[in-house]
C-alpha positions in Angstrom: 94.2 146.1 152.7 91.8 146.2 149.4 91.8 142.6 147.3 90.9 143.4 143.6 88.2 140.7 142.8 88.1 141.6 139.1 91.4 140.9 136.9 92.1 141.9 133.7 94.9 139.3 132.1 96.5 140.6 129.2 96.0 137.7 126.8 98.1 137.8 123.7 95.9 137.6 120.7 96.6 135.4 117.5 97.3 137.8 114.7 94.2 138.3 112.4 94.4 136.5 108.7 94.7 138.2 105.9 92.6 135.6 104.1 91.7 131.5 104.0 93.2 129.2 105.1 91.7 130.1 108.6 92.3 128.4 112.2 89.2 126.1 113.5 87.6 127.5 116.6 88.8 125.2 119.7 84.9 125.1 120.7 82.7 125.2 117.7 84.8 124.4 114.8 83.7 127.3 113.0 86.6 129.1 111.1 88.0 131.9 112.9 89.6 135.4 111.8 92.9 133.9 112.8 95.2 132.2 110.5 95.7 128.2 110.2 99.2 128.4 110.8 99.1 130.3 114.2 99.4 127.8 117.2 97.2 128.1 119.9 94.3 128.3 121.0 91.8 130.3 118.5 88.1 131.2 119.3 85.4 132.9 116.7 83.9 135.7 117.2 81.1 134.6 119.2 83.0 132.3 121.3 85.2 135.2 122.0 82.1 137.3 122.9 80.7 133.4 124.7 84.0 133.3 126.8 84.5 137.2 127.5 80.4 137.7 129.4 81.2 134.0 131.0 84.5 135.0 132.6 84.0 139.2 132.9 83.2 140.9 136.6 80.1 140.7 137.8 80.1 143.6 140.0 
């Protein structure tokens, strides 16, 4: 049986904000693209990209 070591978890993203106030990134505290009212983990575009690179399958 072949195991799939590189699985993609389908995590829902928060809705994009139409304008300020924006939620803070949980890692660097920079503004995100998401509304301040969103309850949950929000990442700015830079941290989101870095997190995707860190968790990507290395082959």
